[in-house]
MARMARLUM-486018 format. One line per 2 residues: number of its first residue (from 1); for each residue x, y, z of N, C-alpha, C. Coordinates in steps of 0.05 Angstrom, whole numbers, plus 5000, padded with zeros to 4 digits. Layout:
// residues N
NUM) X,Y,Z,X,Y,Z,X,Y,Z | ...
//
This chain:
// residues 336
1) 6543,3344,6296,6564,3369,6286,6557,3374,6258 | 6552,3388,6243,6552,3387,6226,6583,3391,6213
3) 6589,3368,6194,6609,3367,6174,6626,3381,6161 | 6649,3387,6164,6665,3413,6149,6683,3405,6125
5) 6697,3432,6115,6711,3418,6091,6735,3400,6106 | 6743,3412,6127,6770,3396,6140,6760,3368,6141
7) 6738,3360,6154,6730,3337,6159,6729,3312,6124 | 6721,3331,6108,6719,3316,6088,6749,3307,6078
9) 6763,3320,6072,6794,3327,6072,6810,3309,6082 | 6797,3301,6114,6813,3288,6125,6807,3257,6117
11) 6777,3252,6119,6762,3224,6112,6780,3214,6081 | 6781,3238,6064,6787,3232,6037,6820,3231,6030
13) 6834,3236,6046,6860,3240,6040,6880,3257,6029 | 6857,3291,6025,6866,3307,6002,6870,3326,6023
15) 6864,3352,6010,6872,3381,6035,6841,3390,6023 | 6839,3411,6050,6819,3416,6044,6816,3444,6019
17) 6844,3452,6005,6828,3465,5975,6821,3452,5949 | 6829,3420,5957,6828,3398,5933,6795,3412,5941
19) 6775,3392,5959,6755,3392,5970,6736,3418,5958 | 6749,3449,5960,6731,3466,5952,6734,3469,5922
21) 6765,3458,5906,6752,3453,5875,6740,3439,5874 | 6731,3413,5883,6719,3382,5872,6689,3405,5880
23) 6690,3413,5906,6657,3422,5912,6643,3449,5882 | 6671,3475,5882,6663,3496,5866,6673,3492,5831
25) 6677,3463,5828,6669,3458,5797,6700,3480,5783 | 6712,3491,5781,6720,3513,5779,6754,3497,5772
27) 6772,3485,5783,6796,3473,5777,6782,3445,5767 | 6808,3437,5753,6807,3414,5745,6821,3391,5767
29) 6803,3366,5775,6814,3347,5788,6811,3320,5777 | 6829,3309,5792,6834,3288,5783,6805,3263,5788
31) 6797,3244,5764,6776,3232,5769,6777,3216,5788 | 6800,3204,5800,6802,3182,5827,6801,3205,5856
33) 6807,3229,5847,6817,3243,5880,6789,3255,5870 | 6781,3247,5857,6747,3271,5853,6727,3244,5868
35) 6734,3224,5859,6713,3202,5879,6710,3197,5896 | 6741,3198,5914,6749,3194,5943,6733,3225,5954
37) 6726,3250,5950,6724,3270,5954,6691,3272,5954 | 6680,3260,5938,6643,3257,5931,6640,3237,5957
39) 6660,3216,5947,6654,3194,5971,6647,3197,6007 | 6674,3220,6006,6671,3220,6031,6653,3248,6046
41) 6639,3261,6024,6625,3281,6025,6594,3265,6030 | 6591,3243,6022,6562,3230,6023,6566,3214,6038
43) 6592,3209,6051,6589,3187,6086,6583,3206,6104 | 6595,3237,6102,6592,3255,6126,6564,3269,6126
45) 6560,3271,6100,6527,3275,6095,6535,3313,6092 | 6565,3320,6082,6571,3341,6073,6564,3363,6059
47) 6543,3380,6068,6528,3407,6052,6554,3435,6041 | 6556,3435,6023,6575,3458,6015,6555,3480,6034
49) 6565,3505,6043,6556,3527,6053,6559,3547,6031 | 6534,3547,6010,6533,3560,5983,6530,3590,5993
51) 6519,3591,6015,6511,3631,6023,6540,3647,6020 | 6557,3619,6048,6581,3631,6063,6605,3637,6022
53) 6605,3618,6007,6611,3621,5976,6607,3644,5972 | 6572,3643,5966,6576,3672,5950,6585,3697,5965
55) 6578,3700,5981,6585,3731,6004,6617,3736,6003 | 6630,3705,6002,6660,3714,5983,6675,3726,5958
57) 6652,3717,5936,6655,3710,5910,6641,3728,5894 | 6621,3740,5912,6595,3754,5893,6579,3745,5882
59) 6565,3720,5890,6559,3707,5875,6531,3692,5891 | 6510,3687,5881,6495,3671,5883,6493,3631,5892
61) 6501,3627,5876,6504,3609,5860,6478,3595,5847 | 6466,3614,5841,6439,3606,5830,6429,3627,5808
63) 6426,3604,5781,6417,3621,5757,6385,3612,5753 | 6375,3629,5732,6342,3626,5728,6342,3615,5703
65) 6322,3608,5694,6326,3591,5665,6293,3597,5658 | 6285,3603,5646,6261,3629,5634,6242,3624,5604
67) 6227,3598,5609,6208,3590,5578,6187,3600,5572 | 6182,3605,5556,6155,3621,5549,6130,3604,5556
69) 6129,3577,5554,6106,3560,5577,6121,3524,5577 | 6110,3527,5607,6127,3508,5619,6107,3481,5621
71) 6080,3489,5596,6069,3457,5611,6069,3435,5579 | 6083,3444,5565,6092,3435,5543,6116,3409,5539
73) 6101,3388,5526,6129,3368,5534,6156,3369,5525 | 6162,3388,5502,6184,3397,5503,6206,3414,5519
75) 6189,3439,5537,6194,3452,5559,6206,3430,5579 | 6179,3418,5581,6196,3389,5612,6224,3377,5604
77) 6219,3363,5581,6248,3354,5580,6274,3377,5572 | 6273,3403,5560,6296,3420,5577,6297,3434,5593
79) 6272,3432,5613,6288,3435,5632,6297,3417,5657 | 6298,3387,5648,6299,3375,5663,6332,3373,5649
81) 6347,3374,5625,6365,3373,5627,6390,3396,5635 | 6371,3424,5627,6379,3442,5646,6399,3443,5673
83) 6365,3428,5689,6370,3430,5714,6400,3412,5717 | 6408,3393,5703,6418,3369,5703,6444,3386,5698
85) 6445,3401,5679,6470,3412,5676,6477,3431,5690 | 6467,3446,5699,6468,3466,5727,6477,3449,5753
87) 6468,3425,5757,6483,3408,5779,6502,3407,5774 | 6520,3394,5758,6541,3384,5755,6560,3406,5759
89) 6553,3435,5748,6575,3453,5759,6556,3476,5795 | 6554,3447,5814,6541,3459,5832,6526,3484,5831
91) 6511,3495,5815,6495,3509,5812,6456,3502,5812 | 6442,3520,5835,6415,3520,5839,6396,3535,5809
93) 6375,3526,5805,6364,3531,5781,6337,3543,5795 | 6334,3573,5780,6311,3586,5796,6292,3580,5768
95) 6262,3565,5764,6251,3567,5745,6228,3584,5736 | 6225,3592,5717,6213,3623,5710,6193,3608,5681
97) 6161,3623,5691,6161,3621,5660,6142,3656,5652 | 6153,3657,5625,6150,3679,5611,6127,3692,5608
99) 6109,3670,5595,6081,3674,5590,6081,3689,5562 | 6101,3691,5551,6115,3696,5526,6105,3737,5524
101) 6108,3744,5554,6100,3768,5567,6133,3778,5563 | 6143,3804,5551,6162,3810,5554,6169,3829,5581
103) 6154,3833,5594,6163,3855,5626,6159,3825,5644 | 6152,3799,5637,6166,3785,5657,6197,3779,5639
105) 6201,3777,5634,6236,3776,5626,6254,3800,5635 | 6237,3826,5639,6249,3848,5637,6241,3856,5679
107) 6237,3832,5684,6232,3831,5722,6262,3808,5725 | 6259,3793,5708,6284,3771,5716,6301,3780,5714
109) 6309,3808,5685,6332,3816,5679,6334,3836,5703 | 6322,3848,5713,6328,3864,5745,6326,3852,5759
111) 6326,3829,5769,6337,3810,5786,6353,3796,5791 | 6368,3791,5756,6397,3783,5758,6416,3807,5763
113) 6413,3835,5748,6432,3857,5757,6429,3857,5787 | 6412,3857,5800,6416,3865,5828,6427,3849,5848
115) 6432,3822,5827,6457,3800,5840,6439,3783,5856 | 6407,3773,5846,6388,3755,5863,6393,3739,5848
117) 6406,3735,5823,6416,3716,5813,6430,3712,5786 | 6446,3701,5793,6481,3696,5773,6476,3707,5745
119) 6455,3695,5740,6457,3699,5706,6424,3681,5700 | 6428,3686,5672,6398,3681,5663,6395,3673,5638
121) 6381,3643,5635,6378,3620,5608,6345,3631,5596 | 6346,3644,5574,6319,3650,5561,6306,3654,5536
123) 6291,3634,5534,6282,3634,5509,6251,3651,5507 | 6260,3682,5488,6238,3683,5485,6231,3683,5458
125) 6204,3694,5448,6184,3686,5426,6207,3699,5410 | 6213,3728,5401,6215,3743,5381,6229,3760,5388
127) 6258,3767,5380,6275,3788,5398,6266,3822,5397 | 6250,3828,5381,6244,3852,5377,6220,3861,5401
129) 6206,3834,5409,6192,3844,5429,6199,3838,5465 | 6223,3824,5466,6242,3820,5487,6251,3837,5504
131) 6248,3832,5529,6260,3852,5544,6300,3861,5535 | 6310,3843,5526,6337,3833,5519,6342,3858,5491
133) 6352,3874,5491,6348,3896,5473,6377,3909,5466 | 6393,3923,5444,6420,3927,5446,6418,3956,5463
135) 6445,3965,5468,6449,3988,5482,6439,3983,5511 | 6427,3952,5520,6413,3959,5546,6448,3938,5564
137) 6444,3958,5587,6462,3938,5611,6447,3918,5621 | 6463,3891,5608,6443,3869,5616,6471,3854,5631
139) 6460,3837,5651,6471,3814,5670,6480,3786,5645 | 6500,3776,5655,6499,3746,5645,6481,3735,5629
141) 6478,3735,5602,6452,3719,5597,6450,3701,5569 | 6445,3687,5562,6442,3664,5549,6415,3665,5532
143) 6410,3664,5504,6384,3663,5496,6390,3624,5477 | 6358,3618,5481,6349,3603,5471,6336,3595,5448
145) 6342,3583,5417,6312,3582,5415,6324,3599,5382 | 6311,3604,5362,6306,3615,5336,6310,3643,5334
147) 6315,3658,5362,6320,3683,5352,6345,3703,5346 | 6346,3708,5331,6380,3723,5310,6379,3741,5325
149) 6409,3749,5341,6412,3773,5348,6448,3772,5360 | 6459,3795,5366,6478,3787,5368,6479,3808,5393
151) 6475,3801,5412,6470,3817,5439,6488,3801,5458 | 6468,3777,5466,6482,3768,5484,6490,3733,5467
153) 6497,3711,5489,6507,3685,5479,6472,3682,5480 | 6479,3650,5451,6454,3641,5446,6468,3609,5433
155) 6443,3597,5438,6446,3566,5434,6426,3570,5422 | 6422,3553,5393,6399,3540,5380,6406,3519,5353
157) 6389,3518,5347,6390,3499,5318,6386,3510,5297 | 6391,3511,5278,6386,3520,5241,6360,3510,5237
159) 6340,3519,5246,6309,3522,5239,6306,3521,5215 | 6322,3535,5194,6315,3543,5176,6325,3515,5151
161) 6350,3511,5159,6357,3474,5157,6346,3454,5156 | 6337,3449,5185,6323,3436,5192,6293,3432,5175
163) 6282,3452,5179,6253,3450,5160,6261,3453,5132 | 6278,3448,5112,6291,3454,5087,6290,3429,5087
165) 6304,3405,5101,6314,3385,5097,6286,3373,5100 | 6265,3370,5120,6243,3353,5124,6228,3359,5094
167) 6222,3383,5090,6211,3385,5063,6212,3371,5042 | 6245,3371,5034,6259,3353,5018,6257,3329,5018
169) 6258,3323,5032,6252,3288,5036,6221,3276,5034 | 6202,3292,5039,6174,3298,5029,6176,3287,4994
171) 6187,3319,4991,6181,3322,4963,6198,3306,4952 | 6215,3283,4951,6232,3256,4946,6214,3243,4948
173) 6206,3237,4968,6180,3212,4965,6163,3221,4944 | 6156,3243,4930,6138,3237,4907,6113,3252,4928
175) 6116,3267,4944,6096,3280,4963,6098,3311,4937 | 6069,3317,4937,6076,3343,4923,6052,3367,4929
177) 6036,3356,4943,6020,3377,4960,6018,3378,4993 | 6050,3396,4997,6051,3396,5036,6049,3418,5028
179) 6044,3411,5064,6029,3431,5077,6047,3438,5108 | 6054,3457,5116,6056,3464,5143,6033,3460,5163
181) 6044,3456,5192,6020,3464,5211,6043,3479,5226 | 6027,3501,5237,6043,3516,5257,6054,3546,5249
183) 6038,3545,5224,6054,3577,5215,6030,3601,5235 | 6042,3618,5234,6031,3646,5248,6040,3674,5229
185) 6028,3686,5238,6027,3714,5238,6049,3724,5225 | 6053,3734,5208,6094,3754,5212,6095,3768,5229
187) 6127,3763,5248,6129,3773,5260,6127,3759,5295 | 6108,3737,5295,6097,3734,5317,6117,3713,5335
189) 6127,3699,5323,6151,3671,5334,6174,3673,5310 | 6194,3678,5321,6213,3672,5317,6213,3634,5302
191) 6211,3620,5314,6211,3600,5307,6198,3585,5281 | 6172,3596,5290,6154,3591,5259,6158,3607,5238
193) 6171,3629,5224,6185,3641,5210,6207,3639,5197 | 6227,3623,5212,6251,3606,5215,6241,3573,5202
195) 6230,3560,5204,6210,3544,5194,6199,3551,5172 | 6184,3560,5172,6169,3571,5149,6187,3575,5113
197) 6210,3596,5134,6227,3597,5105,6236,3577,5095 | 6239,3562,5116,6265,3530,5110,6245,3512,5089
199) 6216,3515,5091,6198,3493,5083,6197,3508,5043 | 6187,3537,5059,6192,3549,5030,6217,3548,5006
201) 6236,3557,5015,6266,3548,5006,6263,3515,4993 | 6249,3494,5004,6254,3468,4995,6235,3471,4973
203) 6204,3483,4974,6188,3479,4955,6208,3490,4922 | 6222,3513,4939,6231,3529,4907,6245,3505,4895
205) 6268,3495,4910,6292,3479,4905,6277,3459,4885 | 6261,3437,4893,6236,3421,4893,6217,3427,4864
207) 6220,3454,4857,6201,3458,4831,6179,3452,4842 | 6170,3460,4862,6137,3460,4877,6120,3479,4882
209) 6097,3491,4868,6089,3515,4874,6077,3519,4904 | 6083,3543,4908,6081,3558,4937,6046,3561,4932
211) 6036,3546,4961,6001,3553,4963,5993,3558,4990 | 5997,3593,4999,5986,3600,5021,5965,3587,5036
213) 5954,3577,5023,5926,3554,5043,5938,3542,5061 | 5963,3518,5042,5972,3509,5057,6000,3506,5079
215) 5997,3537,5086,6019,3542,5103,5986,3545,5132 | 5980,3518,5148,5953,3523,5163,5972,3543,5194
217) 5951,3560,5200,5953,3579,5215,5953,3556,5231 | 5968,3569,5260,5961,3552,5284,5981,3564,5305
219) 5969,3583,5322,5969,3607,5343,5978,3584,5374 | 5963,3561,5383,5969,3550,5401,5983,3514,5406
221) 6012,3524,5396,6027,3505,5404,6028,3484,5417 | 6001,3470,5428,5995,3446,5435,5978,3421,5421
223) 5982,3404,5422,5969,3384,5414,5939,3385,5405 | 5917,3396,5428,5892,3406,5426,5898,3428,5402
225) 5918,3443,5401,5912,3472,5368,5920,3459,5354 | 5943,3445,5349,5944,3431,5326,5922,3407,5314
227) 5903,3401,5331,5881,3390,5323,5867,3405,5318 | 5856,3422,5318,5836,3440,5323,5845,3461,5294
229) 5881,3463,5291,5876,3481,5261,5885,3464,5243 | 5876,3433,5240,5879,3424,5220,5852,3414,5217
231) 5842,3412,5239,5801,3396,5236,5790,3427,5216 | 5802,3455,5224,5786,3463,5214,5801,3473,5177
233) 5825,3466,5172,5830,3467,5149,5819,3449,5141 | 5822,3418,5144,5803,3399,5135,5779,3406,5127
235) 5764,3424,5136,5734,3423,5130,5734,3439,5109 | 5750,3457,5101,5750,3474,5084,5763,3470,5055
237) 5791,3452,5059,5805,3436,5036,5807,3402,5030 | 5814,3398,5014,5821,3368,5006,5852,3365,5030
239) 5854,3340,5039,5870,3337,5055,5907,3343,5036 | 5928,3350,5049,5947,3347,5025,5966,3321,5031
241) 5983,3312,5013,5985,3288,5018,6015,3284,5031 | 6017,3309,5047,6046,3307,5059,6044,3328,5079
243) 6050,3334,5109,6041,3353,5123,6065,3349,5149 | 6079,3370,5147,6103,3375,5163,6091,3397,5185
245) 6091,3387,5213,6081,3406,5234,6108,3410,5247 | 6111,3440,5262,6135,3457,5269,6127,3451,5300
247) 6121,3425,5303,6127,3418,5345,6122,3382,5333 | 6139,3369,5348,6117,3342,5352,6092,3345,5367
249) 6077,3365,5377,6059,3371,5408,6037,3369,5377 | 6054,3385,5354,6029,3386,5342,6023,3374,5333
251) 6042,3349,5323,6042,3334,5296,6022,3306,5321 | 6019,3308,5348,6010,3288,5357,5985,3291,5359
253) 5969,3320,5356,5942,3322,5353,5928,3325,5322 | 5948,3325,5298,5944,3330,5274,5941,3299,5269
255) 5956,3275,5282,5957,3249,5271,5928,3238,5280 | 5922,3250,5311,5884,3238,5319,5870,3244,5302
257) 5873,3266,5294,5850,3291,5266,5850,3266,5241 | 5877,3266,5241,5873,3238,5206,5865,3217,5210
259) 5874,3204,5235,5856,3174,5231,5830,3184,5239 | 5820,3200,5262,5787,3209,5257,5777,3212,5231
261) 5790,3219,5219,5779,3227,5190,5784,3203,5168 | 5786,3179,5183,5797,3159,5156,5824,3164,5139
263) 5839,3180,5148,5869,3191,5129,5881,3172,5139 | 5899,3152,5114,5923,3140,5131,5946,3147,5141
265) 5964,3154,5153,5982,3158,5158,6008,3131,5156 | 6024,3131,5132,6034,3152,5117,6017,3143,5086
267) 5998,3126,5081,5990,3124,5053,5979,3150,5047 | 5962,3159,5051,5948,3181,5052,5964,3201,5054
269) 5973,3205,5080,5985,3227,5083,6008,3218,5098 | 6035,3230,5092,6063,3230,5106,6060,3251,5121
271) 6064,3252,5148,6068,3273,5184,6101,3269,5189 | 6106,3282,5189,6139,3293,5199,6128,3317,5228
273) 6150,3319,5241,6149,3329,5261,6170,3355,5273 | 6180,3355,5292,6210,3377,5294,6207,3371,5331
275) 6241,3365,5333,6243,3366,5363,6245,3334,5375 | 6226,3307,5359,6242,3290,5362,6246,3285,5403
277) 6205,3283,5414,6201,3285,5441,6211,3255,5442 | 6202,3251,5468,6210,3218,5479,6185,3212,5473
279) 6157,3221,5471,6135,3201,5464,6133,3197,5444 | 6159,3207,5426,6140,3212,5384,6150,3177,5382
281) 6163,3167,5384,6170,3130,5375,6139,3121,5390 | 6125,3126,5407,6108,3101,5418,6084,3127,5406
283) 6079,3154,5386,6062,3159,5368,6049,3128,5360 | 6023,3130,5348,6009,3112,5328,6009,3134,5296
285) 6023,3130,5278,6047,3106,5273,6067,3132,5287 | 6089,3103,5291,6114,3134,5304,6119,3152,5289
287) 6131,3177,5307,6137,3200,5295,6164,3204,5278 | 6165,3212,5253,6187,3216,5241,6185,3242,5247
289) 6216,3244,5259,6220,3288,5270,6251,3293,5266 | 6250,3324,5271,6278,3320,5269,6289,3325,5301
291) 6312,3309,5301,6328,3298,5322,6346,3320,5330 | 6346,3334,5348,6378,3350,5364,6383,3343,5389
293) 6400,3349,5407,6403,3340,5431,6394,3356,5456 | 6368,3359,5462,6367,3374,5484,6390,3380,5500
295) 6396,3355,5516,6427,3354,5535,6452,3371,5520 | 6463,3367,5495,6484,3390,5480,6470,3415,5480
297) 6449,3417,5478,6440,3448,5480,6432,3468,5515 | 6428,3441,5536,6431,3457,5561,6461,3458,5575
299) 6480,3432,5566,6509,3441,5571,6527,3470,5561 | 6521,3476,5532,6528,3492,5525,6512,3519,5538
301) 6492,3522,5540,6486,3546,5556,6489,3553,5578 | 6488,3533,5593,6501,3532,5626,6539,3540,5625
303) 6552,3531,5608,6579,3534,5599,6578,3565,5587 | 6569,3577,5564,6567,3602,5556,6557,3622,5584
305) 6539,3609,5598,6535,3625,5621,6552,3628,5642 | 6568,3609,5654,6588,3612,5669,6618,3633,5659
307) 6611,3629,5630,6639,3637,5611,6631,3674,5622 | 6607,3668,5614,6593,3704,5623,6601,3712,5651
309) 6596,3696,5666,6601,3705,5694,6626,3714,5697 | 6648,3694,5694,6672,3691,5696,6691,3718,5678
311) 6681,3721,5661,6691,3746,5642,6663,3757,5622 | 6660,3779,5645,6640,3793,5632,6632,3817,5605
313) 6663,3825,5596,6669,3840,5573,6673,3823,5549 | 6667,3796,5545,6683,3780,5517,6648,3791,5496
315) 6662,3786,5475,6642,3785,5453,6622,3766,5461 | 6600,3769,5442,6570,3750,5447,6586,3718,5431
317) 6567,3699,5434,6582,3683,5418,6560,3659,5413 | 6550,3649,5393,6533,3626,5381,6539,3611,5378
319) 6527,3593,5387,6534,3559,5385,6504,3540,5370 | 6511,3534,5356,6481,3519,5336,6494,3487,5332
321) 6468,3476,5346,6466,3450,5360,6461,3432,5334 | 6478,3418,5328,6470,3400,5299,6449,3385,5298
323) 6430,3373,5277,6410,3368,5281,6412,3338,5260 | 6386,3317,5261,6386,3310,5239,6362,3294,5241
325) 6349,3284,5215,6322,3269,5209,6321,3236,5223 | 6298,3235,5242,6295,3213,5257,6270,3200,5238
327) 6274,3183,5219,6256,3171,5201,6239,3147,5212 | 6212,3158,5212,6206,3127,5224,6173,3125,5211
329) 6151,3102,5218,6126,3088,5206,6120,3120,5197 | 6111,3144,5213,6090,3164,5191,6106,3180,5161
331) 6116,3172,5158,6140,3177,5131,6142,3155,5116 | 6135,3127,5125,6155,3104,5116,6169,3086,5130
333) 6188,3107,5141,6205,3095,5171,6233,3097,5153 | 6239,3099,5125,6264,3090,5115,6274,3127,5100
335) 6296,3114,5103,6316,3144,5085,6305,3142,5056 | 6304,3157,5040,6294,3162,5018,6324,3168,5000
//
């Protein structure tokens, strides 16, 4: 016979209400008490009846996470952290890939409005093309990334500031011909636009000339795309003496191309990335990168989403996750 809340309460020596508080995660519970309740749940193989709970409070216990491209290492790391953050609140995750298509975003918003999911965490490419728009009746939603807006809650990183800091670091190393890899046409991606802006601001601060050919266009932000874009650049231009890649995945491709072409890193070309992926310390050479906590990003996104679910009328909030530069061998390995 399936264990009940009362069975768990009896074994743990607490009230059924305390067991419900532990399961729902909405009321603080003494850590020792929580540990007894969770041990009793494990012993009895107790599984909360989320469907019944949803009928009582009008919720499904399910939230959706939608990213543009689930095939990237960055997406895999972010998904892991969001799933873990949701699990800590007894929430399940419906995972979706939007493929940079606003129509898919709209379908997700429609599901949320129909209460098939309680809310949505979304990473749109650019807000102008996103299904999230002003004056729209929106379900609880949180935007991840660099898209600037004041429509729903957002969690992001100061990409302008981070790109400025990386470019400044390269300039302070004495690098004068600094290129970026991952530029896109205007309006194509908020991430590319903000990182390009920070790069240009740092060049101006350092008194370095801006050269349009050093903004290497790359629409495909995978390692293969980065390798192809840099190979095409090197076929027409002299190599830069520093390369700031807008993602670590792009940097992996760039490192491969530079090695194949006989350019030493960091001797000939200093290379930096963005995201500090788990693989980056093991690149050859180990990759300098912008570091920020995906765990913090996930926890803040879930927290804001739950706040919205509880209080639908509150104004939108934005949380910026701190960043730092992790210095490794690809730029000389030490702070300047």
